[in-house]
N, C-alpha and C positions, 0 to 999 in steps of 0.2 A: 294402936300401940304396936302390934306385931306385923302390921302391913297386910292384914286380912281384908278381904272385900266381902260385900254383901252377896247373898245368893242371887238376887235379882240382877246385880251388876255383872256377876260372873256369867249368868245365862245370856244377858244381852251381848256381852263380848263373844261368847261361844257361838251364838246364833249369827253374829256378824262375820266371824271367821269362817263358819261353815258356808255361809252365803258366798263369800269371796272364793273359797276353794271350789265350790260348785261352778261358779261363773267362769273362773279361769280354766277349770277342767273342760268345760264346754268349748271354750275358745281354742284350747289345745287340740281337742279332737277335730274341730273344724279345720284348723291349719294343717294337721297331720294328713287329713284326707285330701286337702288341696295339694300338698307337697307330693303325695303318692300319685295323684293324677298328673302333675307336672313331670314327674319322673317317667311315667308311661309315655307321655307325649314326647319327651326328650329321646327316649329309646326309639320311638317310631320315626322321629326326624333324623336320627343318626342312621337308621336303616335306609331311609329315603336318600340321604346324601350318598351313602355307600352304593346304592343301586345306580344312581346317576353318574357317579365316578366310574364305575365299571362299564356302564353303557357308553361313556365318552371314550374310555381307553380302548375298548373293543366293540366298535359299533356293529360289527357283523354278528356278534353273539348276544343272546338274551340271558342276562343274569337270572339265577334261580332266586325266587322270593318265597319264604315260608311265612305263613300267618293266615289270618282270616281273609275272606273275600273283600271285606270292607278295607282292611289294612292294605291289601295288595292294590286295590284301586287307588287308594290315596298315594301310595308310594310311586305308582306309575304315572300319576297325574302331574 
């Protein structure tokens, strides 16, 4: 008469919504971490491009590279 629902129906809907929220939260966290990793890779690629541009423009000089040893090896390769 007043549009009220049974407690069991309410709990079923609530559990279903909580399940969906949890699922999409996990997906969001996964994609956020992938996006952060892609941003780091993009920064590294931009540094690599800059290094090789400077190396091409002034072949007699060695451009300065800041970063970890692994990053420096990647940029120079």
